[in-house]
C-alpha positions in Angstrom: -19.5 -11.9 -1.5 -18.3 -12.0 -5.3 -14.7 -10.9 -5.6 -12.8 -9.8 -9.0 -8.9 -10.3 -8.8 -7.1 -8.0 -11.5 -3.7 -9.3 -11.6 -3.4 -12.8 -11.2 0.3 -13.2 -9.9 1.5 -14.3 -6.8 -0.4 -11.7 -4.8 -3.6 -12.4 -6.9 -3.3 -16.1 -5.9 -2.7 -15.4 -2.2 -5.9 -13.0 -2.2 -7.8 -15.8 -4.0 -6.8 -18.5 -1.4 -7.7 -16.0 1.4 -10.9 -15.0 -0.2 -12.2 -18.7 -0.7 -11.0 -19.4 3.0 -13.2 -16.8 4.3 -16.3 -18.0 2.4 -16.1 -15.6 -0.5 -16.6 -16.5 -4.2 -14.1 -15.5 -7.3 -16.2 -13.7 -9.7 -13.7 -13.4 -12.2 -10.2 -13.0 -13.0 -8.4 -10.4 -15.5 -4.5 -10.3 -16.1 -4.5 -7.0 -18.2 -6.5 -3.9 -19.1 -7.8 -5.5 -22.2 -9.1 -8.5 -20.3 -10.5 -6.4 -17.8 -12.6 -3.7 -20.2 -13.9 -6.9 -21.9 -15.2 -8.5 -18.8 -16.6 -4.9 -17.5 -18.2 -4.4 -20.9 -20.8 -7.0 -20.2 -23.1 -7.7 -17.3 -21.5 -9.0 -14.1 -22.3 -10.0 -10.8 -19.4 -8.5 -8.6 -19.3 -6.6 -5.4 -15.5 -5.8 -5.2 -12.3 -5.8 -7.5 -8.9 -6.6 -5.9 -6.1 -5.1 -8.0 -2.5 -6.1 -7.3 -0.7 -5.5 -10.9 2.3 -3.1 -12.0 2.5 0.6 -11.6 2.2 1.1 -15.4 -1.3 -0.8 -15.3 -2.8 0.1 -12.2 -4.2 3.7 -13.2 -6.1 2.0 -16.3 -7.2 -0.5 -14.2 -8.5 1.7 -11.7 -10.0 3.9 -14.1 -11.8 1.1 -16.0 -13.3 -0.1 -12.6 -14.6 3.1 -11.7 -16.2 3.7 -15.0 -18.0 0.7 -14.7 -19.0 1.6 -11.0 -17.3 -1.2 -9.7 -15.6 -0.7 -6.0 -11.9 -1.5 -6.1 -9.0 -2.3 -3.7 -5.5 -1.6 -5.1 -2.2 -2.5 -3.5 -0.3 -1.4 -6.7 2.5 0.9 -5.8 4.8 3.4 -7.9 2.3 5.2 -9.5 2.1 7.8 -6.9 2.3 10.9 -9.8 -1.1 9.9 -11.1 -3.2 9.3 -7.7 -4.7 12.9 -7.7 -6.2 12.2 -11.1 -7.4 8.6 -10.1 -8.8 10.2 -6.9 -10.5 13.3 -8.8 -12.1 10.6 -11.1 -13.5 8.7 -8.0 -15.0 11.8 -6.7 -16.6 13.0 -10.0 -18.2 9.4 -10.3 -19.3 8.6 -7.2 -16.9 5.7 -7.0 -15.8 3.3 -4.4 -11.8 3.0 -3.8 -9.3 1.7 -1.3 -5.8 1.9 -2.0 -3.0 1.2 0.2 0.8 0.8 -0.3 0.7 -2.0 2.4 -2.6 -4.3 3.6 -0.5 -6.1 6.4 -2.5 -5.6 9.6 0.7 -5.3 11.5 2.3 -2.7 9.3 -0.8 -0.5 9.2 -0.4 -0.6 13.4 3.3 0.2 12.5 2.4 3.1 10.5 0.3 4.5 13.5 3.2 3.9 15.8 5.4 5.6 13.5 3.4 8.9 13.5 3.4 9.2 17.1 6.9 8.4 17.4 8.0 11.0 14.8 6.0 13.6 16.8 7.4 12.5 20.1 10.9 12.2 19.3 10.9 15.6 17.2 9.9 17.4 20.5 13.2 15.9 21.8 15.6 17.9 19.3 17.7 14.8 20.0 17.1 11.9 17.5 18.1 11.7 13.9 15.8 9.3 11.9 16.9 7.0 9.0 15.2 3.9 7.3 16.2 0.7 5.6 13.8 -1.3 3.4 14.5 -4.6 1.6 12.2 -6.7 -0.8 12.3 -9.5 -3.2 14.4 -8.9 -6.8 11.4 -8.8 -8.6 10.0 -5.6 -7.1 9.9 -2.8 -9.7 9.7 0.2 -7.5 12.2 1.5 -5.2 11.9 2.8 -2.3 9.0 0.8 -1.7 5.8 2.6 -1.6 5.5 1.4 2.3 8.9 3.0 2.6 7.8 6.3 1.0 4.3 6.0 3.4 6.4 6.2 6.2 8.7 8.8 5.2 5.8 11.2 4.3 4.4 10.4 7.8 7.6 11.3 9.5 7.7 14.6 7.2 4.3 15.2 8.6 4.9 14.9 12.2 8.5 15.9 12.7 9.2 19.5 12.0 12.9 18.9 11.6 12.7 16.5 8.7 11.4 18.1 5.5 12.4 15.6 3.0 13.5 12.2 2.3 16.3 10.9 -0.2 17.1 7.4 -1.5 20.9 7.3 -1.2 23.6 5.4 0.3 25.5 8.6 1.3 25.1 10.7 4.0 22.3 13.5 3.9 21.6 16.7 5.6 20.0 17.1 9.0 16.8 17.8 7.6 16.6 15.0 5.0 15.5 11.4 5.8 17.9 8.9 4.5 16.1 5.8 2.7 18.5 2.7 1.7 16.8 0.1 -0.5 18.0 -3.3 -1.0 16.7 -6.1 -3.2 17.5 -9.8 -2.2 16.0 -13.3 -3.1 12.7 -13.7 -2.1 12.3 -11.3 1.0 8.4 -10.5 1.4 9.4 -7.2 2.8 11.2 -6.0 5.6 11.0 -1.8 7.1 13.3 -0.4 9.9 13.4 2.8 11.0 16.0 4.0 13.4 15.9 7.0 15.6 19.7 7.9 16.8 20.9 10.1 19.4 24.3 10.2 20.8 23.0 8.5 24.0 20.7 5.6 22.8 18.9 4.5 19.5 15.6 3.5 19.3 14.6 1.0 16.2 11.1 -0.1 14.7 11.1 -3.1 12.2 8.4 -4.8 10.5 9.4 -8.1 8.9 6.8 -9.7 6.5 7.1 -13.9 6.7 5.0 -14.4 3.6 2.5 -12.8 1.2 -0.7 -14.2 3.3 -0.7 -11.2 5.7 -1.0 -8.9 2.9 -3.9 -10.9 1.4 -5.8 -11.1 4.3 -5.6 -7.2 4.7 -6.8 -6.9 1.0 -9.7 -9.3 1.7 -10.9 -7.4 5.0 -10.7 -4.3 2.7 -12.6 -5.6 0.1 -15.2 -6.6 2.8 -15.1 -3.2 4.3 -15.5 -1.4 1.2 -18.5 -3.6 -0.2 -21.7 -1.4 -0.8 -19.8 2.1 0.5 -19.2 4.9 -1.6 -15.8 7.1 -1.3 -12.3 7.0 -1.1 -11.1 5.0 2.0 -7.7 3.7 3.6 -6.7 1.0 5.8 -7.1 3.3 8.8 -10.8 3.0 8.0 -10.8 -0.4 7.7 -8.9 -1.0 11.1 -10.5 1.9 12.6 -7.1 3.6 13.7 
């Protein structure tokens, strides 16, 4: 399969490595929207593009791919306010798009467990959830896209929680407290605590390096190739 890489930073290089190991070829690399549009303006033999850039660049990159009828997998976070317009463009153009806040296979299982646990513990009326997330100092968005996904899952599945707030201060009983930390080169750690008077349940996912994210992104590219529509990692992993 011919895979293009949009954003040749640390994640782009990790995706390249995993893609080559899995027998794919790198069709081309673009580092910004201008380069991307120049490449897409000419005939190209590309099956899927994988995009890891910056929040301010992602919507333009995805629009360019959709307009060129190129399937695209995106892992850029921090642009939720423009998601609906991109999704609408994909629907209108009959394009192919898979966006995920986290491509780690382990984290996507974690997502599944998070939803089930939120529903079950909410029924007890005994537990209060909170969250901590830690990433490297270069990460632009805070809280992380993964933390927001986890928070929205808890809100959707626990009636007692109606909102989330990033803060180090105390919050009311209906608000999920999220604490964000930026330290060194930490790839990503997410911890959810469900605390009661009599015990505490902790869910923790710790990424050891970027290879897990890269593998998930390449698996997503393999999945989306030849398909039309909007997909998630739940579709890839059949969750």
